[in-house]
N, C-alpha and C positions, 0 to 999 in steps of 0.2 A: 504494500500500500504506500503510495507516495506521501512524503512528508509535506507539511505546510510550506516549507522552503521550496521544495521541488515544484509544488503547484504555482507558487509565486514566480519561480524562475520560468516555468512553462508559459504563464500568462505574459511575463515580461518579454520573452522572445517572440511570442505571437504578436504582441503590440508593436514591437520593433519592426517586424516584417510588414505589418500593416502601414505604419507610419512611413518608413523608408521606402517601401514598395510603391505606395501612392505617390510620394514625392518624386521618385525615379520616373514614374510614368508621365510627369508633366512635360518633360523634354520631348517625349514621343508625341503627346497631344499637340504641342507647339510646332514641332517639325512637320507633322501632317497638315496642320492648319495653314502653315506658311505656303504649302503647295496648293491649297484650296482656300483662298482668302474668303470666299463666301461662307465658309464654316468657322471662321476665326472667332466670332462672337460665341458660337456654341462651344468651341473648345475652351475658351477662357472661362466661360460660365461653368463648364463642367469641372475645370481645375479648381475654381472657387468652391464648388460644392464638395469635391473630394477633400480639399484642404480644410474647410470649415467643419465638415461632418464626420470625417474619418481620420485624416492625418493628425490634425491638431488635438482632438480628444485622445487619440492614441499616445501622442507625445505627453500629454498631461498624465495619463495613466501609467506611462513608463516611469515618470518621476515617483508616483505613489508606490508602484510595485518595487522599484529599485530601492527606495528608502525602507520599505518593509523588509526586503531581503537583507539589507545592511543591518537593520536592527535585530532581525531574527538571527543572523550569523554573528552578531556582536562585533562587527568590524567598525573601527572608528571612522567617522566622516573625514577625519584628517589624513586618512590613508591616501597616498599620492594619486593613484588612479581614480579614486572616488572624488576627491576634492577637485581635481583637475577637470574631470568629466562634469561635475556639477557647475563649475565656473563656465565651461564651454556651453553647457545646457542653458544657463542663464542668458548667455550671449545669443544663442539660437532663438530662445523665446523672445527676447527683446527685438532682435532683427526680424524674426518671422512675423510676430504680431504687430510690432511697432512700425516696420518699414515695408516688408514684403506684402502683407495683406492689404494695407492701404494703397500700395502701388498697383496691385492687381485690380483692386476696385476702381481706381482712377483709369487704369488701362482699359478696362471694359467700357467705362463711361466714354472715354475719349474715342475708342473705336466705334461705338454706336453713334456718337454725335458728329465726329469729324472724319471718320474713315481711316483705313489702314495706311494711307499715304501722308497723313498729317504729321507734322514735325513733333507735335505733342505725343501722339501715339507711338511714334518711333522711339522717342526719348524714353517714354515709360516702358516700352518693350525691352529696350536695351538695359534699362535699370533693373527690370524684373529678371532678365536673364543673368545679369551679373550677381544680383542678390541670390538667385537660385543656385548658382554655382558656389558661391561663398557658403551658403547654408549647407549644401550637400557635402562640401569638404569638411565643415565643422562636425556634421553628423557622422561622417566616416571616421573622423578622429575619435569621437566618443565611442563608436563601435570598436575601434582598434583598442582603445584603453580598456573597455569592458571585457574584451576577449583575452587580451594578453596580460592584463593586470601588472604592468611594469612597476618596479620599485625604483626609488631614487636614492 
């Protein structure tokens, strides 16, 4: 019979798959939409739904399950790989909710009101792409730290 820790770890991994998996799909949505501009609004709105209803809640629950595992295993939060991951996680949340989400919202509005050739839309699209890449790299670093648990 699995222990409480093992159930938490299982939930944590499933949540990571959901969060990172949905985020990874955004590039595919955007690349396909770029080839078919008539579907660009649909693609951006779908990304917004995936982000708001699946990826972001999964990231929130990752924090909860991760902290529960740490407390269950009695690992100090000051442990290098945990404290570093939590710091990066805070940056991901601030960038994601504070910058990426508003950029995506404005990008959708700009596309609907001004079209794909407007300078405003292109600027927001470039900003969203750069933010997406930065966020992806930060999340990959967290995953690396969680898997390898390096010490300093």
